N, C-alpha and C positions, 0 to 999 in steps of 0.2 A: 504494500500500500504506500503510495507517495507520502512523503513527510514534508511539513512546512519548515520545521526546524532541523538543524544538523547537529546532532549531539557530538560527533567527532570533532567538528570544527570548533565547538565551544571548549572541549577538552584541550585541544592543541593550543588554543589561545591562552587559556589559564596556565598551562605548563610553561608557555613562553614567558609569562610574568613571574615565574618562580614559585607557583603554588605547589604544595606537596600533593601526594596522592590522596585525593578526597573524592567523595561522591559528587559528580558533576551532572547537573540536571539539564534537560533540554533547554536550549536558548529560547527566551521569550523575546521574539524579534519583530520587526516590521513585517507587514503582509506583502506577499510576492504577487505582483500584478503582471509578471512577464509570461507566465505559462498559460496558454490558451486552453479553453475547453474544460477547465476544472469544475467539479461539482463537489462542494465542500459542505459536509454536515457538521454543524456545531451541536453536540448532543449533551444532555445532562438534565438533572431535575430542575423544577421551577426554583428560581433563586440562585442558580449556579453561574449566572453571568453570560448567558448565551447572547442576549440582545446587546449587552454591554460590550461583548467582544465584537459584534457587528458594528457598533458605534466606533470602536477603535479602528476597524477596517475603513470606515468612512473618513475618519480623521487622517489615517495614513494616505488615503487617496488624495485628500486635499493637499497634503505636503508633496506627494509625488507629481501632482499636476503642475507644480511650479518648476519642475525640472525642464531640461532642454529638449529640443527636437530629437536628440539622440535617444533619450529615454522613451519618447513617444513611439519611436520605431520599434522599441522592445515590448511595449505594452499594447500595441495595436494589431488588429487583424482586419485588413481592408479599411472600411470607414469607421469601425468601432474601436474605442479605446477603453481598456479595462480599468483605467483610472477614473472613468466616468461611471459613477455608482448610482443606482436607483433602488429605492427601498419600497417594498410591497408588503401590505398587511391584508388580512381577511376582513371582509365586510362584517362578519359576525363578531369580530373582536372590537367593535367600535365603542363598547362601553368601558374599555380599559383606558386608563390614563386620560380621563376627560378633563383634567385640570391643566393639561399641557396644550401648546399651540397645535393647530391642525397639521402643520407640516413637520412635526417633531418625530424623530426616531427616539422613542422613549424607552427607558429602562428604570430599574428601581431606584437608582441613585442619581438620575439626571436625564439629560437628553441632548441631541444635536439637531439643528434645524436643517431640513433637506430642501427647502425652497420648492421648486416645481418637480423635483426628482423624488416624488412620493405618490403612491396611489393605493387605493383599497380595491380589491377585486373579489368576485364571488367564486370564480372557478378557473379552470385551466384555459378556457376561452378568453377570459378577461386577461390572463397573463399574455396570451398571444397578441391581444390588441395592444397592450402596453409595450411589448417588444417591437411591434410594427410602428408604433407612434414615436419610438425613441431609437432610431437606427444607429446613433452614435454612442449609445450606452453599451459598455462592455461588461459591466458587473451588475448583477441583480441580486439583492438580498431579499429573500422571501421568508418572512417571519411565520413561524408555526405552519410549515408546509403540510404537516399531517392533517390540518383541518380541511385541505382541499381534496378534490376528486383524484382518483388514481391516474387519470390521463395526464396530470401535471408532470409526472415523472418522465413520460415519453416526450412531452413538449420540451422539457428541460434538456434531456439527453440529445434530442435532434438539433436543437439550436446551439448547444455547446459544441457538438461535432461539426456541424455545417458552417457555423459562423465564428467559432472561437470564443463565444460568450463564456463568462464565468458566472456560476450561480453559487450563492452561499445561503445555507439554510439553518438559521437558529431554530431548532425544533425539538419537541418532545418525541422521542422514539418509543419510550415506555409510558404507558398510562398509569393512573393511580393504582391499578391492579398488578403492576409489574409485568404486564403483558406487552407485546408489541402493540403500539397504539392502534393501528388499523392496517388495512392492505396498502394504503398510500405510504405509510411509514416503512413497510416491508419493501416496497419498490424503491423508495429513496435509498435504502441500504444497498439494494442491488445495483443502482446506477452510480453510487458515490465513487469519486476518485480519491477523496481525502475525508477522514473522519477525525474530528478534534473533540475528544471527550472532556467535559468540564465537570467538576464536582463542587460541592459546598460543604461547610460544616453541617453535620447533623444538627437540626434545630431543636432536638430534645434538650432540655435544660441541663441534664446531667451527662451529656455526651460530647466528645470532641472528635469522633470518628468522621471519616469522609462519607458524604451522602451521595448515593447514586440514584435514589428513588424519590419520586414525588408522592407525598402522603396527603390524602384528602380527609378532612374532618369538618364537623359542624360544631359551632359553639352554641350550646343551649343552656341558658341559665348559668352562664359562666363556666360550664363544664365542657371539656374536650370529648367529642363523640366521634369515634372513627367511622368513616363511611363504610357501609356494607359493600360486599363484592358486587352486587347487582345495582349499585347506584348508577345513575345515567352516565354513559361514557363522556358526553359533552354537556357541561353546564356553563352557559354563557352568563358572565357577570362582571362587575367591576373589579379592579385590582386594589382591593382594600380589605381590611379585616371586617368580617361579617358576623352578626349574631342572628340566631334563629335557624329555622329548618329549610328556608328557601334556597340559600346559596352557601356553598361550602367555602372553607379556607384551605390553603395549601401550605405545606412545609417540606423542605428537603429533609429526608431522613435516611439513616443507615438501615441495613436490613433488620437489625435487632429492634429498632424503634419504629418500624413501619408496620402498623397494626392494620390487619385486613380481615375482619370477621365476616362470616357468611359465605366463604368460598365453598366449603364442603356442603353447606345447606343448598347452595345454588345448583350444584351438580347432582347431589343425592336426592334432593326433594323438589326444588322449584322447577327445574327442567323436566324431570319425569312427570310432574303434574301438568306442565304445559304440553308435553307430548300426548298425554292421555286426553287432555281437553281437545287438542287438535284432531285426535282420532275419533272424536264424537262423544266423549264423556267429560263434560266440564265440571261436574258436581264436586269432585275432590279439590279442584283448583279454586272454585268459588268458595268452598268452605275455608280454605287457607287464606284467601284474600280477605274474606269477611273477618277472620280472626285478626289479621294484620291491621285492619282498619278499626275494629270495634273493641277488641280486648286482646292485645298482643300476647299476654300471658298464656292464652289458649292456643297459640300458633305453634307449628312445628319449628319455626325459626327460633322462637324463644327457648324451646326445649333444647335445640341443637347448640345454641350459643352457651346456655347455662351448663349443659353437660360437658362441653368441650373446654370452656375457659373459666368458669366461675371460681374454681378452686385454685387457679394458677396465680402467679405473682402479679399479673396485670388483669385479673378477673374483673375488677370493678370497671376498668377502662373499656374492656370488651363489652360488658353488659351495657355501658353507656351508649353503645351503637344503636340501641333500641329506643333511645330518647327522642331523636328527631322525628318530625312528622313525614307524611307522604310515603311511608314504607310500602303500603299496599299499591299505591300508584306506581312507584318505582319498579316493583316486582312485575307488574303488568307491562310497563314500558319495555323492560328487559326482554320479556318473552315475545313481545310483538315486534319491536324494531331491531333488536340485536340477534335474536334467535329465530325469528320468523316461525314460531311454533303455533301461534294462534292468529286467526285472520281478523280483519277489521270489523266484520259483523259481530264476531264473538267478543272482541274488545269493547265495542260500543255497548253491547248488552250488559256485560259484567260491570262496566264503569257506571252506567246509568242505573242499573238495578241496585247496586250497592251504594249509590250516592257518593262516588269518589269525586275528588276535586278536578273538574274538567279543565279549569283554567291552568292549573299546574301541568296537567298532562298535555294539553295542547301546546304549551310553550316548550316543554321537554321534548316532545315528539318533533316539533318544528326544528328545534336546535339540532336534533340528531337526524335530520333529513328524512323523517317519516311523518309528514304533516297529516293530522287527522282533525276534523271538526266534529265535535260531539253534538248530536242533534236528536232530541227526543223523537222526532218524526220518523227516524230510521228504524225504530222498533215496531212500527205498526204497518 
């Protein structure tokens, strides 16, 4: 795999200065705009500095643009120059960083202004339009590429090979479940020429280990409540600390402090109930969803988590995962839009018969690209 830094060069330089034999780490150096066609993945948990790294690339490009025509010949392929950088975000991410200017490339500790070289797109067709509209741009930074459709990976690969464009992707490869985020993330790994992994301190108060994972939790009555495994894959919200059950919070965590209750329940109980319902017997699923809504202590989820975690060192924390609301709604969304085990007609009937929160479900399903409008008339 191509590398951005050269460890050997750094070692030789330090030896020339008379340093003794010590551990020499990779050089943290300026970004290289001379190599055409690179597809660079910046991966790591939320808070690891992916977008901040992208901002550093932007600043390096501004310095490189002041160089002579000799440098331009090294950074250009045809009419495009890889020192010309364009920043792209998803339209669904518009609620983050609302306190910053519209043309800002924002990260948690600041921002840089991009002027006209910034756009929000909905899908890979939007990316193609941006590329057509900016023929002199040689480097495109696409934030959270995993939020886009799979076709994006092939658009990127073709333009990088045919035109020499460079693409940089500050993106989550793993979701809060520690799984590959989605099929787009898998394809991004397949087409990458460079991967730069970033970490953060584990944000658990008693830990200083490196964090590779993004942990999702809800803050309910001042209590940290780990998200259940079947929590919606995508939850669109602002980049701020939230209280309540509607929007989660995120933290970088090491493996030891990444709590993920409900995985065993999802595969041993919830999915089999969905399969049985899809085969024509929805009764057992309806019974479980009713328990999740009306009295969670009667649910198989409660029994599973209590049996598996209650007596362990983090038992109370795991039991807190049952405190947030909308658990019944989340279970149905998971079966419908991620597993395709129940159809829309059955979803509508269960939701309306049990009086589930249709506003929450409509927003969740829309954000996860399976829009449904709940209508009483559909039942008659």
